[in-house]
C-alpha positions in Angstrom: 120.6 78.7 49.5 121.4 81.9 51.4 123.6 82.4 54.4 121.4 83.9 57.1 124.5 84.7 59.2 125.5 87.5 56.9 122.0 89.0 56.6 121.7 92.4 58.4 119.8 92.5 61.6 116.7 94.6 62.2 118.7 97.0 64.4 121.3 97.4 61.6 118.6 98.2 59.1 117.1 100.7 61.5 120.4 102.4 62.1 121.1 102.6 58.4 117.6 104.1 57.8 118.2 106.7 60.5 121.5 107.7 59.0 119.9 108.1 55.5 117.2 110.2 57.1 119.8 112.4 58.7 121.8 112.8 55.5 118.6 113.7 53.6 117.7 116.3 56.2 121.2 117.8 55.9 121.0 118.0 52.1 117.4 118.9 51.7 118.2 122.6 52.5 120.8 122.9 49.7 119.6 125.3 47.0 119.8 124.1 43.4 119.4 126.3 40.4 117.0 124.9 37.8 116.8 126.0 34.2 114.3 125.2 31.4 115.5 124.7 27.8 113.3 125.7 25.0 115.6 124.3 22.3 118.9 124.8 20.7 120.4 125.5 17.3 123.8 125.3 15.6 125.0 128.3 13.7 128.2 129.0 11.8 130.1 131.9 13.2 129.4 134.0 10.1 125.6 133.4 10.6 125.9 134.2 14.3 127.8 137.5 13.5 125.1 138.3 11.0 122.3 138.3 13.6 120.5 141.6 14.0 117.5 142.9 15.8 114.5 141.1 14.3 116.5 138.0 13.2 114.9 134.7 13.8 116.8 131.5 14.7 115.0 128.3 14.2 115.4 125.9 17.2 115.5 122.1 17.1 112.2 121.6 19.0 108.6 121.4 17.8 106.5 124.3 19.1 104.2 121.9 21.0 107.0 119.7 22.5 107.6 119.5 26.2 110.5 121.6 27.5 113.4 120.1 29.4 113.9 121.0 33.1 117.5 120.8 34.3 119.0 120.9 37.8 122.7 121.6 37.8 122.9 120.5 34.2 121.1 117.2 34.8 117.7 116.6 33.1 115.2 115.9 35.8 111.8 116.6 34.2 109.8 117.8 31.3 106.9 120.2 31.2 105.0 123.0 29.5 105.2 126.8 29.8 102.6 128.5 31.9 102.2 132.1 33.1 101.7 133.0 36.7 100.8 136.7 37.4 102.7 137.8 34.3 105.7 135.6 34.9 106.8 132.4 33.2 106.5 129.1 35.0 106.7 125.5 34.1 104.1 122.8 34.7 105.9 119.6 35.3 104.2 116.8 33.3 106.9 114.2 33.4 109.6 113.2 35.8 112.7 111.7 34.2 113.6 108.2 35.3 117.2 108.4 36.4 117.7 104.7 35.8 116.8 105.2 32.1 120.0 107.3 31.7 118.9 110.9 32.0 120.6 113.3 29.6 123.1 115.7 31.0 124.1 119.0 29.4 127.7 118.4 28.5 130.5 119.0 26.1 129.4 115.9 24.3 126.2 117.6 23.3 128.0 120.7 22.2 130.3 118.6 20.1 127.3 116.9 18.4 125.9 120.3 17.7 129.2 121.4 16.0 129.3 118.3 13.9 125.7 119.0 12.7 126.7 122.4 11.5 
């Protein structure tokens, strides 16, 4: 059985909704930098120093795999590369479900890369 005395009133819900709308309006103008990651690789320092013009570094992603789209280091989407009037773009094909524990670019990932080397 629930206690109806503690349930929010319709006016309380309306005020909370208005406040959320105002906060969203305030934040919606904030610019975020997004980046797209093609892949990564772990190299020993000696291999890195040995790179020269024409060197090829194999990345950890299949050529036909979707690319990761990050906003401020947080994975938000995946997509495929397109060209728009001679410039690269990304066609978003999948939005990442935040509740599923979206990846975040972090020192943990770099630590894993170092261990793999």
